[in-house]
C-alpha positions as CSV (number, residue, x, y, z in Angstrom):
1,M,78.4,-149.2,-69.5
2,V,77.9,-151.2,-66.6
3,D,79.7,-151.8,-63.7
4,E,79.7,-155.6,-63.1
5,H,81.5,-155.2,-59.2
6,E,78.9,-156.0,-57.2
7,D,79.4,-152.8,-54.8
8,A,79.5,-150.6,-57.7
9,A,77.1,-147.8,-56.8
10,H,78.3,-147.7,-53.1
11,G,78.5,-144.2,-52.2
12,H,77.0,-142.5,-55.0
13,E,73.2,-143.5,-54.5
14,D,72.8,-139.9,-53.6
15,R,74.6,-138.7,-57.1
16,P,72.6,-137.2,-59.7
17,D,72.8,-138.2,-63.4
18,Y,75.4,-135.8,-65.4
19,D,74.1,-133.5,-67.3
20,P,76.4,-131.3,-68.7
21,A,73.7,-128.7,-70.2
22,D,73.1,-128.2,-66.3
23,K,75.7,-125.8,-64.9
24,D,73.7,-124.7,-61.8
25,L,75.8,-125.6,-58.5
26,P,74.4,-128.1,-56.5
27,A,71.9,-127.3,-53.6
28,R,74.2,-128.2,-50.6
29,E,77.8,-128.3,-49.9
30,P,80.1,-130.8,-50.3
31,P,81.3,-132.3,-47.0
32,L,84.1,-131.0,-45.2
33,R,87.8,-132.3,-45.6
34,S,90.8,-131.6,-44.1
35,T,93.9,-132.2,-46.2
36,A,97.3,-131.5,-44.5
37,P,98.7,-129.2,-47.2
38,Q,95.9,-127.2,-47.5
39,S,95.0,-126.8,-43.5
40,D,95.9,-124.0,-41.8
41,Y,98.4,-124.8,-38.6
42,T,99.1,-123.4,-35.2
43,G,102.4,-122.6,-33.7
44,R,102.1,-125.4,-31.5
45,D,102.1,-127.7,-34.6
46,V,105.4,-126.1,-35.9
47,G,106.7,-126.8,-32.3
48,V,105.3,-130.2,-32.0
49,G,107.1,-130.8,-35.5
50,A,110.2,-129.4,-34.8
51,A,110.2,-130.9,-31.3
52,V,110.2,-134.7,-33.4
53,L,112.6,-133.5,-35.8
54,L,115.1,-133.2,-33.0
55,V,114.3,-136.3,-31.3
56,G,115.0,-138.1,-34.8
57,L,118.2,-136.7,-35.1
58,V,119.4,-137.2,-32.0
59,V,118.6,-140.8,-32.5
60,T,119.9,-141.1,-35.5
61,F,123.6,-139.2,-34.9
62,V,123.6,-138.3,-31.7
63,L,123.2,-141.7,-29.8
64,P,125.2,-143.6,-32.7
65,L,128.0,-141.7,-32.1
66,A,127.7,-141.8,-27.9
67,L,127.8,-145.7,-28.6
68,V,131.2,-145.6,-30.5
């Protein structure tokens, strides 16, 4: 199956061909990535989130009630 898209191989130049009989892991490690649900977070991160929540609640509920 050939992909007709002009940049079909973009980003896959160093990917070896798939061999189902080869069970060995690649010699190099995959690139490091960080995704939010799996990432560790600090107390500072929790504090910033709580502050953002507090400001959002004030803007959403307190400010409209104060202007009535």
